[in-house]
C-alpha positions as CSV (number, residue, x, y, z in Angstrom):
1,M,-3.9,75.9,98.8
2,S,-6.2,77.6,96.0
3,G,-6.5,79.6,93.4
4,R,-4.8,83.3,93.1
5,L,-2.7,82.1,96.1
6,E,-1.4,79.1,94.1
7,E,-0.9,81.3,91.1
8,V,1.8,83.5,93.4
9,M,3.0,81.1,95.5
10,A,4.7,79.4,92.3
11,A,5.5,83.1,91.2
12,I,7.8,84.0,94.1
13,D,11.5,83.5,92.4
14,P,14.0,82.0,95.6
15,A,17.1,83.6,93.4
16,R,15.1,86.8,92.5
17,L,14.7,87.2,97.0
18,K,18.4,86.5,97.5
19,G,19.5,88.6,95.0
20,I,17.5,91.7,96.2
21,L,18.4,90.4,100.1
22,T,22.2,90.8,99.5
23,D,21.8,94.3,97.3
24,L,19.7,95.6,100.1
25,I,22.2,94.6,102.7
26,D,25.3,96.0,100.4
27,I,23.4,99.1,100.3
28,Y,24.4,101.4,103.5
29,S,21.7,103.1,104.8
30,P,21.8,104.3,108.2
31,S,18.8,106.5,109.6
32,G,19.2,110.0,108.3
33,K,21.2,108.0,104.9
34,E,18.9,106.1,102.9
35,E,18.1,107.9,99.5
36,D,20.7,105.6,98.1
37,I,18.6,102.5,99.1
38,Q,15.4,104.1,98.0
39,L,16.3,104.8,94.7
40,Y,17.7,101.2,94.4
41,L,13.8,100.0,95.6
42,E,12.5,102.7,93.5
43,D,13.7,101.6,90.5
44,L,13.5,97.9,91.1
45,L,9.7,98.8,91.6
46,S,9.3,100.7,88.6
47,R,10.8,98.2,85.9
48,A,8.0,95.8,87.1
49,G,5.3,98.4,85.7
50,F,4.6,100.0,89.3
51,S,3.7,104.0,89.4
52,V,5.8,105.0,92.5
53,E,5.1,107.7,95.0
54,R,7.4,109.4,97.0
55,Q,6.5,110.4,100.6
56,E,8.7,113.1,101.2
57,V,10.1,113.1,104.8
58,E,12.8,116.0,104.9
59,E,14.4,117.5,102.4
60,E,16.4,113.9,100.5
61,R,14.2,112.0,102.5
62,Y,11.2,110.2,101.5
63,N,8.9,107.0,102.0
64,L,8.1,104.8,99.3
65,R,4.3,103.9,98.4
66,V,2.9,101.6,96.1
67,T,-0.3,100.2,95.6
68,M,-2.4,97.6,93.9
69,G,-6.2,96.7,93.2
70,E,-8.7,98.4,92.3
71,D,-10.4,99.9,96.0
72,E,-8.2,102.0,98.5
73,P,-5.9,99.5,100.5
74,K,-7.6,96.9,103.4
75,L,-4.0,96.1,104.5
76,Y,-0.3,97.5,103.9
77,L,2.8,95.9,104.0
78,V,5.3,98.1,105.8
79,G,8.9,97.6,105.8
80,H,11.7,100.3,107.5
81,V,14.8,100.5,105.0
82,D,17.2,102.4,107.5
83,T,19.7,100.7,110.0
84,V,21.5,101.7,113.0
85,P,25.0,102.6,112.0
86,A,27.5,100.4,110.9
87,W,29.9,98.9,113.3
88,D,32.6,98.9,110.6
89,L,32.7,100.1,107.6
90,E,34.9,97.6,106.2
91,E,32.4,94.8,107.2
92,F,29.1,95.9,106.9
93,G,27.8,94.4,103.6
94,A,26.1,90.7,102.6
95,R,28.0,87.3,103.0
96,E,26.4,84.2,102.6
97,D,27.1,81.3,105.3
98,G,25.0,78.2,104.5
99,E,21.7,79.1,104.9
100,M,22.5,82.5,106.7
101,V,22.7,85.2,105.5
102,R,24.9,87.5,107.3
103,G,25.5,91.8,107.5
104,L,24.1,95.1,109.0
105,G,20.2,95.2,108.9
106,S,19.9,91.7,107.3
107,A,17.4,91.2,110.1
108,D,16.3,94.3,111.4
109,M,14.9,94.5,108.8
110,K,16.1,94.3,105.4
111,G,14.9,90.4,105.2
112,G,11.3,91.8,106.0
113,C,11.7,94.5,102.8
114,A,13.2,91.7,100.6
115,A,10.8,89.3,101.3
116,M,7.8,92.2,101.3
117,V,9.2,93.2,97.5
118,E,9.6,89.9,96.7
119,T,5.6,89.4,97.3
120,W,4.4,92.5,95.3
121,L,6.5,91.7,92.1
122,A,4.9,88.0,92.6
123,L,1.4,89.2,92.8
124,A,2.4,91.2,89.9
125,Q,4.0,88.9,87.8
126,A,1.2,86.0,88.9
127,L,-2.1,88.3,88.6
128,K,-3.3,90.6,85.7
129,P,-4.3,94.0,87.2
130,A,-8.2,92.9,87.5
131,R,-7.2,89.8,90.0
132,R,-4.6,91.7,92.3
133,P,-5.6,92.2,95.8
134,S,-5.9,95.9,96.7
135,V,-2.8,96.2,99.4
136,G,-0.4,98.7,99.6
137,L,3.3,98.4,99.9
138,L,5.2,101.4,102.3
139,L,8.8,101.5,102.3
140,V,9.6,103.8,105.2
141,V,13.0,105.7,106.6
142,G,13.7,106.9,110.5
143,E,12.4,103.9,112.0
144,E,16.1,102.9,114.3
145,E,15.7,106.8,115.2
146,N,12.0,108.5,115.6
147,G,9.8,106.8,113.3
148,D,9.6,110.1,111.5
149,G,9.0,108.2,107.8
150,S,5.9,106.1,109.5
151,A,4.5,109.4,111.4
152,A,5.1,111.4,107.5
153,F,2.6,108.6,106.3
154,L,0.2,108.2,108.9
155,Q,-0.6,112.3,108.7
156,D,-2.9,111.8,105.7
157,N,-3.0,107.7,105.2
158,R,-5.1,105.3,106.9
159,A,-5.5,101.7,106.4
160,P,-7.2,99.0,108.4
161,W,-4.4,96.1,108.8
162,A,-0.6,96.7,108.5
163,V,1.6,93.8,108.7
164,I,5.1,95.1,109.8
165,G,8.2,93.0,109.0
166,E,10.2,93.2,112.1
167,P,12.2,90.4,113.4
168,T,10.3,88.1,115.3
169,G,11.4,84.6,113.7
170,L,8.2,84.6,112.2
171,S,6.0,84.5,115.4
172,A,2.8,85.9,115.2
173,C,2.8,89.4,117.1
174,F,-0.9,90.6,117.4
175,A,0.1,92.1,120.7
176,H,3.3,94.7,121.6
177,Y,5.0,96.2,124.2
178,G,5.2,100.0,125.2
179,Y,7.7,102.2,125.6
180,L,9.0,104.4,128.0
181,E,12.2,106.6,127.8
182,A,13.8,108.1,131.0
183,G,16.6,109.9,131.3
184,F,18.8,111.1,134.8
185,V,20.8,113.7,135.9
186,T,22.8,114.3,138.5
187,R,24.7,117.0,139.7
188,G,27.6,117.4,141.8
189,V,30.4,119.9,142.7
190,R,33.8,120.1,140.9
191,S,37.3,119.7,142.5
192,H,40.7,117.9,141.6
193,S,40.9,114.3,141.5
194,S,43.3,113.8,144.3
195,L,41.2,115.7,146.7
196,P,37.7,114.1,146.1
197,E,36.5,114.9,149.7
198,L,36.1,118.7,148.7
199,G,33.7,118.2,145.9
200,H,30.6,115.8,145.1
201,N,30.9,113.1,142.6
202,A,28.1,112.9,139.9
203,V,29.3,109.4,138.6
204,E,28.9,108.1,142.6
205,S,25.8,110.0,142.9
206,M,24.3,108.3,139.7
207,L,25.6,105.0,140.7
208,R,23.7,105.1,143.5
209,V,20.6,106.1,142.3
210,L,20.5,103.5,139.6
211,L,21.0,100.8,141.9
212,H,18.6,101.6,144.4
213,L,15.7,101.9,141.0
214,G,16.8,98.3,140.3
215,K,16.4,97.3,144.3
216,D,12.5,98.2,143.6
217,T,10.2,95.3,143.1
218,L,8.8,97.1,139.7
219,F,12.3,97.1,138.3
220,K,14.2,93.4,140.0
221,R,15.1,91.4,137.1
222,G,13.3,87.8,136.7
223,E,10.4,89.0,138.7
224,S,9.4,92.0,137.1
225,E,7.4,91.9,133.6
226,I,9.3,95.3,132.8
227,V,12.3,95.3,130.8
228,Y,14.4,97.7,131.7
229,S,18.3,98.7,130.4
230,I,20.4,101.3,130.7
231,R,21.5,102.5,127.6
232,E,24.0,105.0,128.1
233,M,25.9,107.1,130.7
234,R,28.3,109.9,130.4
235,S,29.7,112.3,132.8
236,S,31.6,115.4,132.0
237,Q,35.0,115.3,131.0
238,K,37.0,118.0,132.5
239,G,40.5,116.5,133.1
240,F,41.8,115.3,136.3
241,V,39.1,115.9,138.2
242,V,36.1,115.0,140.3
243,P,33.0,114.9,137.6
244,D,30.1,117.5,138.3
245,R,27.4,116.0,136.1
246,C,26.6,112.7,135.0
247,E,23.9,111.5,132.8
248,A,21.9,108.3,132.1
249,W,19.5,107.3,129.8
250,I,17.4,103.7,130.2
251,D,15.2,102.5,127.8
252,L,12.1,100.7,129.7
253,H,9.9,98.1,127.5
254,L,6.8,97.6,128.9
255,P,3.6,94.8,128.8
256,P,0.8,95.4,126.7
257,E,-1.9,96.0,129.3
258,R,1.0,98.7,131.9
259,D,0.8,102.3,131.2
260,P,3.8,104.4,130.2
261,T,2.0,107.4,133.0
262,S,2.3,104.8,135.8
263,V,5.7,103.7,134.8
264,E,6.9,107.2,135.3
265,Q,5.1,108.0,138.1
266,A,6.7,104.9,140.0
267,I,10.2,106.1,138.6
268,R,9.8,109.3,140.2
269,R,8.2,108.1,143.4
270,I,11.5,105.5,144.1
271,T,13.8,108.3,143.3
272,A,12.2,110.8,145.4
273,G,13.3,108.5,148.4
274,A,17.2,108.2,147.0
275,E,18.2,111.5,149.4
276,Q,18.2,109.5,152.1
277,F,20.6,107.3,151.1
278,V,23.1,109.6,148.7
279,P,23.6,112.4,150.6
280,G,23.9,115.9,148.4
281,L,21.8,114.5,145.8
282,D,21.1,116.8,142.7
283,L,18.8,114.9,140.8
284,S,16.4,115.6,137.5
285,L,14.7,113.6,135.0
286,A,13.2,113.6,132.1
287,F,10.4,111.9,130.1
288,D,10.8,112.7,126.3
289,F,9.1,110.0,124.6
290,A,6.7,107.5,125.7
291,S,4.6,105.1,123.8
292,P,1.3,102.9,125.2
293,G,1.3,99.0,123.9
294,Y,-1.6,97.3,122.6
295,N,-2.7,93.6,122.5
296,L,-5.3,93.1,119.3
297,G,-6.1,89.8,120.6
298,T,-6.1,86.6,118.2
299,D,-10.0,86.1,117.1
300,N,-9.6,88.0,114.0
301,Q,-9.3,87.4,110.2
302,L,-5.0,87.5,109.8
303,A,-4.7,85.0,112.5
304,R,-7.1,82.3,111.0
305,I,-5.4,83.0,107.5
306,L,-1.7,82.6,109.2
307,E,-3.1,79.1,111.1
308,H,-3.8,78.2,107.3
309,I,-0.6,79.1,106.1
310,Y,1.6,78.0,108.6
311,Q,-0.2,74.7,108.3
312,S,0.2,74.4,104.9
313,L,4.6,75.6,104.7
314,G,5.0,72.9,107.8
315,L,5.4,75.6,109.7
316,T,4.8,75.9,113.9
317,L,2.3,79.3,114.3
318,K,3.2,81.2,117.4
319,F,1.7,83.7,118.9
320,E,4.2,86.7,121.1
321,A,4.1,90.2,122.0
322,F,6.5,92.0,120.2
323,R,9.0,93.2,123.3
324,S,10.9,95.9,121.1
325,H,9.7,99.4,120.0
326,S,8.8,99.3,116.6
327,D,6.6,101.9,113.7
328,G,3.7,99.1,115.5
329,N,2.9,101.8,117.7
330,L,2.5,104.9,115.6
331,F,0.3,102.4,113.7
332,H,-1.8,101.4,116.5
333,A,-2.3,104.7,117.7
334,A,-3.5,106.1,114.4
335,G,-6.2,103.7,114.5
336,C,-4.7,101.1,112.4
337,R,-4.3,97.6,113.6
338,P,-0.7,96.1,112.9
339,L,0.4,92.8,113.0
340,I,4.6,92.8,113.5
341,L,6.0,89.7,112.0
342,G,9.3,88.8,110.0
343,P,12.3,87.0,109.5
344,G,15.5,87.0,111.8
345,A,15.8,87.0,115.7
346,L,15.3,90.4,117.5
347,E,18.0,89.3,120.0
348,I,21.0,89.4,117.4
349,S,19.7,92.9,115.8
350,H,22.0,95.9,116.1
351,T,24.8,93.8,116.9
352,P,28.3,92.4,115.1
353,E,26.6,89.2,114.8
354,E,23.2,90.1,112.7
355,Q,22.2,87.4,110.3
356,V,18.9,86.3,108.7
357,S,18.0,82.5,107.8
358,F,17.2,82.9,104.0
359,P,14.5,79.9,104.4
360,E,12.6,82.4,107.0
361,V,13.0,85.4,104.4
362,L,11.7,83.1,101.7
363,A,8.7,81.7,104.3
364,A,8.2,85.6,104.6
365,A,8.0,86.0,101.3
366,R,5.0,83.2,101.1
367,I,3.0,84.2,104.0
368,Y,2.9,88.4,103.4
369,A,1.4,87.1,100.1
370,A,-1.6,85.0,101.6
371,L,-2.1,87.3,103.9
372,C,-2.4,89.8,101.1
373,L,-5.3,87.5,99.1
374,G,-6.8,86.4,101.9
375,M,-7.3,90.2,103.5
376,D,-8.6,91.1,100.2
377,Q,-11.1,88.2,100.0
378,Y,-12.6,88.8,103.6
379,A,-12.7,92.8,103.0
380,G,-15.0,91.9,99.9
381,L,-17.8,90.2,101.7
382,T,-20.7,90.8,102.9
383,L,-21.3,91.4,106.6
384,E,-23.2,88.1,106.9
385,R,-20.5,85.8,105.3
386,R,-18.2,87.7,107.5
387,G,-20.2,86.6,110.3
388,A,-20.2,82.9,109.4
389,L,-16.3,82.8,108.8
390,N,-15.6,83.9,112.5
391,C,-17.3,80.3,113.0
392,F,-16.1,78.8,110.1
393,D,-14.7,75.3,108.9
394,R,-11.3,75.1,109.2
395,Q,-11.1,72.3,106.3
396,A,-12.9,75.3,104.2
397,S,-11.1,76.7,101.2
398,W,-9.6,80.5,102.6
399,V,-8.3,82.5,99.0
400,G,-10.8,82.7,96.5
401,C,-10.1,82.2,92.5
């Protein structure tokens, strides 16, 4: 470790970082109500001397964008400040339990946001403006709903690379699953619940359709690479009657190479054959949202920087595919190369048990600093020197003075 990186590492302040993390968790910021947390972050960054740009998404909802360096950003650190709604409005705040920090959004992704902000403050504290990398910090709204914050940014902005701090347990995800949302509606005939033979139960039809779908090898758990979850199911509530309508929504997470259109066609084909098992079936399908996955591979400069910094920090570097949907899909579709990497575990996100390891958050801040400085140096090299780095001596110094 040498030069600028050593100076920035020394400026990363664990106490300040923990304060930012707990403050962020204590500010309730479900999708659509992010203004309070953006005001906090805007004030924090402004007091550090930065000019913070508000990027309007809709009335009283905006992203925050900050840049440093002399050129256009080569890389953006991207974090979403919104969370899912609280399970309990009395219990959503930060609670420390040894090295763990618990609370709504701690993993998804206020841990990542806190690490990015601390990286930003350390870069500014350690380096004079002329020595700072040409990078950006983007704090967006709306990721947990429809990604409208990132979509607004991408209308007029691009960067070669983005690092998105979703919870990966610090695994580096240069590959990302695709996503497909499938809606099912069955219709029946209402009758008094004591005389079900006179009606047609839409819930029973729905259950049979879903069981039929699950028997196909494409969706058989343990055998298929497709990850699907029946997210919700509800019927018409008209009192003591046989329900005449049932609606279900399924989330499908698809391996990077799987085209969402092919999965939609498969679902239509499979359900078309359900009529022979469900007499009188009246079924309609809707596919309102689809996003393809991607695989950037690991033969790139960011991966090489990660190899060095993980070794320096005593961490094991793992390359994985990110299994959930995220703003990474939007950034990739817009021509950016997104790396998903952040503290916390995806499996406990969106649950009352959500928590994040503070040592992971601190490590994330150091990793983000190395990526900012290393990518900035790489972008300034000549094409010939970049080619040499692609076959570089792995013992060489990689962050310049």
